[in-house]
C-alpha positions as CSV (number, residue, x, y, z in Angstrom):
1,M,-18.3,23.2,-46.7
2,T,-19.0,22.7,-43.3
3,D,-22.6,23.0,-41.9
4,G,-20.9,24.3,-38.5
5,T,-21.3,21.4,-36.4
6,E,-17.5,19.9,-36.7
7,S,-15.6,19.8,-33.8
8,Q,-13.3,22.8,-33.3
9,T,-10.3,20.9,-31.3
10,P,-7.3,22.0,-32.4
11,S,-5.5,19.3,-34.0
12,F,-3.1,18.7,-36.6
13,H,-3.5,16.6,-39.7
14,R,-0.7,14.7,-41.5
15,K,-0.9,12.2,-44.0
16,G,-4.3,11.3,-42.9
17,F,-3.4,10.8,-39.3
18,R,-5.4,13.2,-36.6
19,F,-3.5,14.2,-34.0
20,D,-5.1,15.6,-31.2
21,L,-3.5,18.0,-28.6
22,F,-6.1,16.5,-25.9
23,R,-6.1,13.3,-26.2
24,L,-2.3,13.0,-26.7
25,F,-1.8,15.2,-23.1
26,T,-4.4,12.6,-21.4
27,W,-2.5,9.3,-22.5
28,V,1.0,10.8,-21.9
29,A,-0.5,11.8,-18.7
30,S,-2.3,8.7,-17.5
31,A,0.8,6.4,-19.1
32,A,3.0,8.5,-16.6
33,T,0.8,8.0,-13.8
34,V,1.0,4.2,-13.9
35,A,4.6,4.2,-14.8
36,T,4.6,6.2,-11.6
37,L,2.6,3.8,-9.5
38,V,4.4,0.8,-10.7
39,C,7.5,2.6,-9.8
40,I,6.6,3.0,-6.1
41,A,4.8,-0.3,-5.9
42,A,8.4,-1.9,-7.0
43,S,10.1,0.3,-4.4
44,I,7.8,-0.9,-1.5
45,L,8.7,-4.6,-2.5
46,V,12.4,-4.1,-2.8
47,Q,12.5,-2.1,0.7
48,A,10.0,-4.7,2.2
49,W,11.2,-7.6,0.6
50,P,13.8,-8.9,3.5
51,A,11.0,-8.6,6.2
52,I,8.6,-10.8,3.4
53,A,11.5,-13.1,3.5
54,H,11.9,-13.6,7.6
55,F,8.4,-13.4,8.4
56,G,6.7,-14.9,5.0
57,L,3.5,-13.4,3.7
58,G,1.9,-14.3,7.1
59,F,3.8,-11.1,7.7
60,F,0.6,-9.1,6.3
61,T,-2.5,-11.1,7.6
62,T,-1.5,-11.9,11.2
63,V,-2.5,-9.3,13.8
64,A,0.6,-10.0,16.1
65,W,3.1,-11.6,13.6
66,K,6.1,-13.6,15.7
67,T,5.6,-12.5,19.0
68,S,6.1,-14.8,21.8
69,D,2.4,-13.4,23.6
70,P,0.0,-13.4,20.5
71,E,-2.7,-13.0,23.0
72,T,-1.1,-9.8,25.2
73,A,-0.2,-8.4,21.8
74,L,-3.9,-8.6,20.5
75,G,-5.2,-7.2,23.6
76,N,-2.3,-4.3,23.6
77,L,-3.7,-3.6,19.8
78,L,-7.2,-3.3,21.1
79,V,-6.1,-1.2,24.1
80,R,-4.2,1.3,21.6
81,D,-7.5,1.2,19.1
82,E,-10.1,2.3,21.7
83,M,-7.6,4.9,22.8
84,F,-6.9,6.2,19.3
85,T,-11.0,5.9,19.0
86,S,-11.6,8.1,22.2
87,V,-9.0,10.6,20.9
88,I,-11.1,10.8,17.7
89,R,-14.3,11.2,19.9
90,E,-13.0,14.0,22.0
91,E,-11.6,15.9,19.0
92,T,-15.1,15.6,17.0
93,K,-17.3,16.7,19.9
94,R,-14.6,19.7,20.3
95,L,-15.1,20.9,17.1
96,E,-18.2,20.2,16.7
97,L,-18.3,17.7,14.0
98,P,-20.6,15.8,12.6
99,A,-20.2,11.9,13.8
100,I,-21.2,8.5,12.9
101,E,-21.4,6.2,16.0
102,V,-20.9,2.5,14.2
103,D,-21.4,-0.9,16.1
104,A,-21.4,-4.3,15.6
105,G,-25.0,-4.5,16.0
106,M,-26.2,-1.9,13.3
107,T,-27.5,-2.6,10.1
108,E,-27.2,-1.5,6.9
109,D,-29.9,0.7,7.2
110,D,-29.6,1.8,10.3
111,L,-25.9,3.0,9.3
112,A,-27.8,4.2,5.7
113,R,-30.6,6.3,7.5
114,Q,-27.5,7.8,10.4
115,V,-25.6,8.8,7.3
116,S,-28.8,10.7,5.5
117,R,-29.3,12.5,8.4
118,V,-25.7,13.9,8.9
119,L,-25.4,14.7,5.4
120,A,-29.2,15.9,5.3
121,F,-30.2,14.0,2.6
């Protein structure tokens, strides 16, 4: 006799083993997601291996990897970043989207206040 508090989740009972369809589905979905991510990572590693073998792991950490003029390369990257920032700034104004200007002198509290103001908290 039941008191009406038991779960009504569809399931099958076979030899004492509860085969819950939702749990099975979520487990399969999560396992497939992890397997997919592992395959993507392996594919990227295989395709990147020649560059890693040639340049070493410094390939990931240095700004201007193996260039004859690292100062000019860094300067070019900074100019490119400033150009990109100005395009984003112009598009934000044109579309009348809220934006927050962040600079190195800004504290976390200043940034939190600006975010709260923009998001109307």
